N, C-alpha and C positions, 0 to 999 in steps of 0.2 A: 471703236466707230457704230455709230448709232446705223441704222441700215435704210435703205432708200422705200424699202416699201413695209408698212404693218399689215398682214392678212390674218384677219380675224375671222372664226370659224364657230359661231354657236352650235352645241350638240345636246341634244334629250333621247336616247334611244336611238341613237343612229348610226348602230353597228353597219344596218347595210348596204350604205353606201360612204361611209366615211374612209375606209381607206383608199377608194378611187379618188375623192376629195385630195385626201393628203399626198397622194403618188401625183397628182395633175400640176401640185404644187412644186414638189423633190424634184421633178424631173425638167424644170422650165431651166432653159438656159441660160438664164440671171440669175444669178444666187444672193445677190445685193435685198435678202426680205428676213424679216420673223415672220412667225407662225405662233398665234396665240390661239389655243383653244377656250373657250368658256362652256361648260358643260354646266347642264341646268340639275346634277343630280341624277345621271343616267342609272338603269337598274341591268341592264343587257350588257353587250360585251364591247361597249362604246369606247371606256375608259381602258380596257384590254388593247385595241387596238392604237388606241394613244400612247399605253406605253409602249408599244412594238416599234414609234415613232417621236419616244423620248429625246434623239440626239438629235432630231431636225425640227422639235418644236421649242419655243422658245419661252414659253409661259404657259402654265395650265390653273385654270381655276374651275373647281369640280363643288358647288353648291347649291343649291335652290334658289331659283332667279323668279321675278316678275315678269316671265315672257322675254322673245327673243330682243327686245329695244333694251330691256336691263342687263341681258348679258352683253350688249355689244359695248354698252354705257360702261359694263367693266371691263371690257377689252382695249376699249377707247381710254379709258382712263391709265391701262397700264403699258400700251402701246407706246414705241422709242423713234417710229417710223418719219420719216418727211411727208408719208402718202401714206394712206390707209383705204383697205380695200374688206370687203364683207361677202366671203364665199359662203354658201349654203352647204349644213354637210352632205345634201346629196346632189351639191353641182360640181363641176369643174372649168378649170382654165384651160384652155387649147394649149397647143403649144406653140412657144413664143409668144405667151400673151403678156409677161413681163416685161421681156426685151423689147417688146413694140412701143408698150407704154412708157418703158423710160425713154425711147428715142425720141418718144413724140412729146414728152414732160420736156424736156431737154430741149426740143428743140424750138418749143413755144412757152417762152417766160411769162411768169406774172398769173398762171392758168390756178383756181381755186376747187375746179372739179371737170374730171375729164371722164366722159364716157362714151362709149360702144354699141356693137350690135351683139345679141346672146341668140343662143338657139333655145326654141320651149322644145326640151324631149319628151317623148312618151317613156311610158315603164320599160319599153325594150331599147330604148337609147337611140330608136328613128327621131328624127327632123320632126316637130308637127308645125312648127311656124318659126319666123324668123321676126326679132324685134329689136328696137331700139333707135329712136331718130335725134338729132344735134337740139340741144337744149336749147328752149327761146319762152322767155316769160311769157308773153303772150299764149302760146300754149300750153306751156306748162300748168301756169294758173289752172288752166278747165281739166288737167285730164295729165298723166305720168305717163311723158313720152320718150322718157328714158328710161336704159336698162339698168336698173340699179345693181344687177350681180353683175361683179368684175371692175362695176368704176372703181375709179381713185377720186380721193376725197385728200385736199390739202391740210393738213394738221391742225394748222392754224384757224380752221374754221371752226373748229370745237371749243377754240379758246375765244372766238368773237360771239359764238350763236350759243353755245351751252352743249349740251347733250341730247339724246332723243329723248320724246317723252314718252315714258313708258304707262302712261294711260292707254296709247295705241296699242295693239294685239299685230295689226298688218299695214298700217298706213304711217308709221312712224320717220320713214326715209324720207318719204313723200312731205310731209308737216316740215321735215328739218330744212330741206332743202326749199321749199317755198319762205322762209324766213330773211331769206338775203334780200329776198324779190328782183327786180330788175339788175340788182349791182353784183349778180355772181358771175364771177369772171371764167368761163367754161371752155371747154375744147370738146370737141368729138373725132373720137379715133375709129375711121370707118373702117373697120375690118370687125370680125364676128371672132369675140376673145375665150367666149366662155358658152358652157352647155348647161341648161337650166331644168330639173326635173320640174313637169305640170304637178300641180296638186298641193302646192306647198302654201303658205298663209297667205304669202301675197296673193296668189289667183282664186283665193277664197271669199265665196260672196259678201264677206266679213266689210275684206276692203274697201270695196265700193262706198259704203254707209261711212269707214271712217275717213277715207277720200272727202266724202261732203260735209263732215265737220271740220277736217283741217283747211279747206278752201274759205268755208266764213267765215272761222276763226284767226287763222294764220293770212292768209292768201289775200284773205278782204274782198272776194268775190262773194257777189248779193244771193241772197237765197232762193231767191227766183232761176237766177241761171245757175247756180247749183245744183239746183232741184232739177232744172231740165238737163244739166247733164247726167245726174244719178238716173233720170229714167232712160236715157241715150245708156250708158254702160249696164243698166239691166235687162236691157233688149239684146243687147250684145250677148253678154253674160248667159243668159238662157237660152240665148240661138245657137250660141256655140257649144253646149249642152245638149240639146236637141240633132244638131247635123253634127255633132262629134269633131269641130273644128279645133 
């Protein structure tokens, strides 16, 4: 029987945190999932950790790729679950994340994308802040209001809208969800389900530049509005750096 969830982890020289990510999955009370690890050809001990968990991992791919979205596409093509989630190799699911998502999805039929709240974590594991709001087209076409880590995508979304555009290196998840526009059938699970390390590609300033491109090419946002949003994001980005928020 195919699993309810497919959880894709893209790795590259991820030995420092990968075991914590894998443990956060295998310790879930719900076991109706498959783990897919897509490695970019790591040179450290990443694959040794993967080997330790080989009985828990359904599929392992290790080869050079063209960035995280290329890796995700490989994972999506191999996934057999009804719902697909992407967990960073330095991120973790919190206890009962999967059973809570399962119960929410079962109680709310017809959904295609379900998100929740996520804690942004400092290097020492302390919580910097919590992100994640309900998806709303008017808001989403202006900024990434949802927390992508730990969110769930109905597998049929990829049949309808294709795969991630590997041109993007940081904002491909945002661009993908823009494609469906206001027709996306979404749900919001109002719980904190995962922890995400700050400093990953999605918090790099280049993500704001790519978001600008996605808005005008896929979201049909005018260049003037997209530029205004970019300037606001620029200020927030550097303000947080200066004040260490």
